[in-house]
N, C-alpha and C positions, 0 to 999 in steps of 0.2 A: 504494500500500500504506500502510495506516494505521500511524503510528509507535507503538511499544509503550509510550511514556511521553509525558507532556505537558511536564514541566519536569525540570531536573536533580535537584530534590528528589524528584519523583515517581519518577524512575529509581532513585535511591539507595534509596528505600523499597521498590522492587520488586527490589532486588538486581542491577540492570543497570549494568554499567560502561560509561559512555558515552565517545565520543571526546574530549569536553571534559574529563572526569575524567582521562583518560590524559594530556592536555596539562598539566593541573595537576600531576600526579605527576612529570612530567619535571623540574620545577624546585623540588620540595619534598622534605623528608626524611620526611614522614608516610607511613605505610603505606596501602595501598589500602583495607584493612578499616577503618582509623580514619577516612580521608577519607569513605568512604561512610556510616559511622555518624554522623559529625558533620553531613554534608549532610542526612541523613534527619531529624535532630533540629532542623535550622535553625541550628546553631552555625557552619557554614561555608556560604558561598554561592559559586556560580560564575556571575557575570553573563554570559550568553551568548545573545543574541537569535538566534532561528532564521534571521533574515535578515541577520545579520552574518557573511557567508560567509568572509572572510579573517581572522577573529578567531583569535588564539592565546590560548586561555583562561587566566585566572589565577583562583586561589581566594582568598577573603578570609575570615578567621576563625580559630578556635582551632587552635593547633598549626602554623599556617602563617606564613611570613614576613610582616612588617608591610608592607603595600602603600602606595604613594603615588599621589595623583591630581593632575593639572595642570588648572587652570581656564583657559579662554580664551573668546574670543567678542567680537563687535563691539558697539559702542554707537552711538547716534545721532551723537555727536561724532567718534568714531574708528571709521570703518566701512570696513575693508579686509579682506575675507575671505582674500585672498592672504597678508597679514601674519599672520593667525591660523593659516593652514595652515602657514606657516613655523614658528610656535610649536609646532604639533602635531608637526612633524618634529623640532624641537629636543627635545621631550619623548621621542620615540623614541630619539634619539641618546644621551640621558642616562638611558635605561632606566626611564622612568616606567611605572607599571603601568596607568594609566587616564588618560583625557582627558574633561573635562566641557565641553560647549559651552553657554555662558551668553549667547549672542547675543540682543540685544533690538532689532535693527533689520535692515532689508534682507531679502534672500532667504534666510531662515533655513533653509527646507527644502532648498534647493539646497546650502547649505553642509553641512548634516547628512548629506546623501547622499554628498557628496564625502568627508567624514570617514569614514563607514562603508566606503566603497569603498577608501580609501587607507590607513587607520590600522588596524593589526592588534591594538591593545590595546582593552580594554573601554572603551566610550564611554557617558557619561551626559549627561542634559539635565534641564532644569526646565521641563516643559510649561506651568506656570502663567505664567511670563514670556511664553512664546511665544504663548499665547492672546491676549494683548493685541496683540502684534506681528502675528499672523496675521489677526485680525479687524479691527484698526484701531478697535475700539470703546473707549469709556470703560469704566472698571471696572464701574460699576453697570449697564451695558447687556449685560454678558456673561451668557449663559444657561448653564444646566447642560449643554445640548447642546454649546455652544461649548467648555466645559472638557474634556469627554470626547472630543470630536472631535479636539482637539489631542493628547491622550494616544494615541488610536488612530493618528494620523498618525506620531507619534514611534516608536511600537512597530512600525508597518509599515515605517518607514524603516530599522529595524535597530538602534535604540538598546538597549544592554544593561541599563542601569539608569536609573531616573527618580526624581528627588527630588519627593516629593509631601508637602506640609505638611498631612497629614490629621488631625493631633492638635490643631490650633489650633481648639478648639471654643468655643461660647458660654460654657461653664463655665470654660474657660481665660481667656477675656476678662474674665469677672467677677473672677477671681483677679488678673488684671493690674491692673484698676482698684482693687482693694482693697489691692494691694501696689505702690505707686508705685516706678518705677525712675528711675535717672539717665538711661538711654538708651532707654527704651521698647522698641519693636520695631525690630531692626536687620536682620532677614532680609527680603530683597526679596520672596520668595514669601510669607512670613508677612504682610508689610505689605499686599500686594495682596489676599490673602484676607481679612484683617481689614477693609480698606476695603470690599470686596464684601459681607461679612457685615453691616457697619454700615449700608450704604446700601440694601441689599435686605431687611434684617431676617431673612435666612435663615440656617440653620445651614451650617457648612462643607460644601460640596457633596461633597468627597472623603471626609468622615467619614460624612455622611448616606447616600451612595450608594457605600460602600466595596466592596460586592459587584460593582458595575459595573466598578470599577477592577480588581478581581481577575479578572473575565472577560477583560479585555484582556491583562493581564499573564500569565495562564495560557495564553492562546492563542499568544502569541509568546515565552513564557519570558523575560519582562522582570522583572528584580529590582527591587523597590520599595525605594528608599532613603527611609525615613520621615523627613521633614525636621523640623528643630527651629525652627519659626517663632518660638518664644519663647526662642531662645538668648540668653544675656547678651551685651551689647555693651560692658559695663564690668565691671571686676573687682568693683565694689560690688554689681552685680546678680547675681553668680554664685550658683548653687544656691539661688535664691529660690523662693517658692511657685509662681509661674506656670510656671517652668521644670520643676519637679517634677510639677506637675499635668499638663502636656503629656506628660511622659515616661511617666506612669502610663497615659495614653490610648494612647500608642504601643505600650506593652506589650500592651494589650488588642487592638489592631489586628494586632499581630504574630501572636497566636494565631489570629485569624480567617484571616489569610493562609496560615498553615501548614496549616489545615484544608483549604485548596484547593491545597496543594502549590506555593504561590507563595513564592519566595525573598524574604527581607527583610533589609535592613540598617537600623540606627538611626543617625541623625545626631546629633552631640553638640555640646557647648557651645563658644562662641567665645572669650570672655574669662573666664579662671579663674585666680585666684592659685595659686601653687605648692602651698600647704598644703591646697587643696581638690581637687586633681586626682585623687589616689587615691580619695577619697570619691566623686567624680563617676563614675569608671570603675566602681566597685563598685556604685553605685546603678543605673547603666544595665544592667549585667549582671544584677542581681537583678530589677529591675522589667520588663526586656524579655527575660527568660528565656534569657539568654546568646546572644542574636542578635548577629551581628558589629556592632562599633561603629566608626563613621566620623566622625572628629572634624576640625573646622576649627581648626588650631592644637593645643591651645588657646593663646591669647596670654596671657602671665603678667603683663603690665603694660600700661597704656593710654598710656604717655608716649613711645613710640618710633616715631612715623611716620618712614618712610624706612629703618627697621631692623626692621620687623615680621616679616621672615623669620627674624630671630634670636629675637625674643620667642616666635614660633611654634615654632621648633625646640626651644627649651628646654622648652616645654610639651608638645610632641609626643613628645619622648624620654621624659618622665616618664609621659605618657599611655600610650604603647606598653608601657612597663615594667609598667604596672598593668592591661593588658588591652585597650587600643585596638588595633584590627585594621587600620585604614585611615586614613591621614593625608591630609587635603587640604592641599596646599601653600599657603603664603602668600608673597607676593613683597615686595620693598622698597617697591613702589608701593601696598600695601594702605592703604586709607583716603584715598588721594591722587589716583590716576589709573588709567586703563587701563594695565596693565603692558606694557613694551617687551620685546623679545626678550632683552635683557640681564637684565631683571628676572625673566623666566621662568627663565632659567638659574640665577640666584642662588636663586630659590625652590625649584627642583628639588633643587639640591645640598644646601641646608639641610634640606629635608624628608627626603632620602635619608639624611643623617647621623643625623637624629633617629630614623628608622625602624630603622636598623641598630643604633644605640645601645640602643634599646628591646629589640631582639631579643637582643642580648648580655646585657642585664640580666635578661631572663626566661629565659635559659638555653636558647634555641631550639637544637636539635641542628644542628651544622654552622655556626652563625652566626659563630663565631670563626675559621673556617678561613682567610679572607682576611687577618684581623688577624695571625694567626701567620705567614702567608707574608710579609706586609709586615715584620714584626719580624725575620724571618730575613734578609731583604734588607738591612735597616738594619744588622744586626749584621755584615754582610759589606761594608758600604759599596757595595752593588750598586745604583747609582742607577737603571739601567734597570729592574731588578727592582722597585724602589720605585714607579716611575712606572706599571708594569703593574698594581700593586695599588691605585693611587690612585683615589679616587672621581671626581676630575677630573684625569686625566693631563696634559691640555693646560696647565692652570694651573700644576701642579707643575713641569712642564718649563720653562715660560716664566719662572718665578721663579728657577730655577737658572741658566738661560741669561742672565738679566739681571744676574747678579753672579758672574762666573767666578773661582774661586780660583786661587792660584798653583800649588797641588798639586791635580791633578784628582780625586783620590779623596776629598777632604774638601769642606767648604763654607766660605764666607767668614765665617760666624759664629765658628767656632772655629779654623779653619786647623790649624796644627801642635799646637794644644791639644786636638784632637779626642779625646774620651774613647774612642770606639770604636777608633780607630786605635792609640792608645797601649796599650790593654789587650787588644785582640783576640788578639794573638800570645802573650800571657802566660796566657790562660785555657784 
């Protein structure tokens, strides 16, 4: 029997409440009517590939909780798919909303299939990377058929959203050459496509053949995450002409995708100083017609290798406050190495704090409920109650256990000088 709709957007436009929409509503305070209206307009997406059978769907976009993504994947130098699978399980333990596989070596398809089978959150990939790994060809030998074959494989494997840098056009390259940067192109996908375009003298294949991309995504209901191939990799390069030129193109492609009922997210800038974050969020929403915004960081300074989960969390909180819908976590290993499991945990926690802080700042209904519960527990010196509300209960408990007070109801910072204990009975 033929399904009555092609994608979640198509279903919303037809007034059909899908099982995936019901899953989203279970974890949000938005009404059914509002969810379907925003889905129909493209202001919310539900990345949910037809072949991702164990998925517990989440929504991304206006009026919903800010979501976070965890990147993982092997490289040539560090190639253990079991280790990456453990990171995926860690992401689930700490309640991340999505996992992206950025593997560039080994049996990438086998690992993708394993992720889809075992991981119930939305899964993303970057087929541009995998085209080189899958074919074993040099960049200039890649054919248009090679590019789209990889996209088809990822869609068939059950991937829910794919990053495609379709906005990095020849026009954008001219802008890049006319506006020199400190860090040039820092996106891996953007760099691969730029090299291919330079050596073959062809236009970006995903821009030139965008309809072909839409055919695949409509067939499997894959959400396109339109990648920022020209995102700034230095605060000096932020909000420059090449970045904005690409963003304008992404807005045009968004409208084309919506005409085909294909869901779209827009990926945002990497390194952005604090005073430009609000402007970047508003520019994206304006130029890309309020499509959900997925940001890496943004990192607010360039000088903190080893601590970029902090620079990212600072920027991510401000970005979420001003309209970002989806934060890609950054770990302490950013710019330095493939992250370890400990790095992954630190990145997840920092990103979750940023997302929650953003939700509080934009007044999302119900976002402050856990904060109030935590405050009530603190006011009663209810330590177990505080741990239950903590974003990382394990760490909170271990800190308290590592320094035990002489009086069990206080901590070793204040002891008998505890303000809560002294005043509680008097108020």
